[in-house]
One Martini backbone bead per residue (centre of mass of N, CA, C, O) as a GRO file, in nm:
protein
   81
    1MET     BB    1   0.905   0.412   1.439
    2VAL     BB    2   0.801   0.703   1.437
    3GLN     BB    3   1.005   0.824   1.245
    4LEU     BB    4   0.936   0.639   1.006
    5PHE     BB    5   0.644   0.728   0.981
    6LEU     BB    6   0.695   1.025   0.923
    7GLU     BB    7   0.862   0.978   0.668
    8PHE     BB    8   0.645   0.831   0.513
    9LEU     BB    9   0.434   1.061   0.507
   10ASN     BB   10   0.627   1.262   0.352
   11SER     BB   11   0.663   1.045   0.087
   12ALA     BB   12   0.365   1.028   0.030
   13GLU     BB   13   0.091   0.996  -0.122
   14PRO     BB   14  -0.227   1.017  -0.137
   15LEU     BB   15  -0.391   0.831   0.117
   16TYR     BB   16  -0.638   0.574   0.205
   17PHE     BB   17  -0.753   0.436   0.515
   18PHE     BB   18  -0.914   0.128   0.615
   19VAL     BB   19  -1.078  -0.032   0.907
   20SER     BB   20  -1.162  -0.387   1.007
   21GLY     BB   21  -1.009  -0.511   1.230
   22ASN     BB   22  -0.772  -0.687   1.016
   23LEU     BB   23  -0.873  -0.496   0.784
   24LEU     BB   24  -0.706  -0.336   0.511
   25VAL     BB   25  -0.768  -0.038   0.321
   26MET     BB   26  -0.644   0.107   0.016
   27LYS     BB   27  -0.668   0.432  -0.127
   28ILE     BB   28  -0.603   0.537  -0.468
   29GLU     BB   29  -0.574   0.839  -0.641
   30VAL     BB   30  -0.581   0.861  -0.998
   31ASP     BB   31  -0.476   0.898  -1.313
   32GLU     BB   32  -0.439   0.811  -1.653
   33ASN     BB   33  -0.108   0.782  -1.594
   34PHE     BB   34  -0.120   0.541  -1.432
   35SER     BB   35   0.118   0.292  -1.302
   36PHE     BB   36   0.214   0.003  -1.140
   37GLU     BB   37   0.494  -0.030  -1.253
   38LYS     BB   38   0.597   0.258  -1.191
   39LYS     BB   39   0.540   0.245  -0.887
   40ALA     BB   40   0.725   0.006  -0.823
   41ARG     BB   41   0.988   0.152  -0.913
   42MET     BB   42   0.963   0.392  -0.719
   43ASP     BB   43   0.942   0.230  -0.453
   44ALA     BB   44   1.219   0.074  -0.483
   45ASN     BB   45   1.369   0.380  -0.457
   46ASN     BB   46   1.233   0.408  -0.164
   47ASP     BB   47   1.371   0.379   0.137
   48VAL     BB   48   1.145   0.450   0.332
   49LEU     BB   49   0.931   0.263   0.215
   50MET     BB   50   1.088  -0.001   0.245
   51LYS     BB   51   1.106   0.011   0.552
   52TRP     BB   52   0.810   0.015   0.602
   53GLU     BB   53   0.732  -0.244   0.460
   54ASN     BB   54   0.908  -0.429   0.636
   55LEU     BB   55   0.773  -0.362   0.900
   56MET     BB   56   0.471  -0.435   0.812
   57SER     BB   57   0.511  -0.738   0.746
   58GLU     BB   58   0.486  -0.836   1.045
   59PHE     BB   59   0.148  -0.767   1.038
   60GLN     BB   60   0.074  -0.897   0.776
   61GLN     BB   61  -0.206  -1.072   0.613
   62PRO     BB   62  -0.265  -1.266   0.369
   63PHE     BB   63  -0.452  -1.369   0.143
   64PRO     BB   64  -0.533  -1.673   0.027
   65TRP     BB   65  -0.533  -1.555  -0.293
   66ALA     BB   66  -0.257  -1.471  -0.276
   67LYS     BB   67   0.037  -1.431  -0.375
   68LYS     BB   68   0.348  -1.484  -0.324
   69GLY     BB   69   0.432  -1.190  -0.141
   70GLU     BB   70   0.142  -1.067  -0.142
   71LYS     BB   71  -0.020  -0.786   0.022
   72TRP     BB   72  -0.161  -0.658  -0.226
   73VAL     BB   73  -0.494  -0.621  -0.364
   74LEU     BB   74  -0.720  -0.601  -0.588
   75VAL     BB   75  -1.028  -0.445  -0.640
   76GLU     BB   76  -1.374  -0.468  -0.726
   77PRO     BB   77  -1.617  -0.299  -0.837
   78ILE     BB   78  -1.985  -0.336  -0.800
   79PHE     BB   79  -2.080  -0.032  -0.738
   80GLN     BB   80  -2.252   0.286  -0.825
   81PHE     BB   81  -2.437   0.596  -0.678
   0.00000   0.00000   0.00000
């Protein structure tokens, strides 16, 4: 598992993770060319990432409002100051 984690870190774009209890938030900073569809296609072709996602699926609890099989959901910003 440690080796897979190290491989994952080396293959990932800059990501930020925040945790409180069993709630994990991931922040991705992107530019105007970012597309979730393109990222999904790239992720699907990344063997290390897919192994990591499969391993982490054992520990993730989806939100009640998440679609079936959906582990990550978008959040809406409510204010900025």
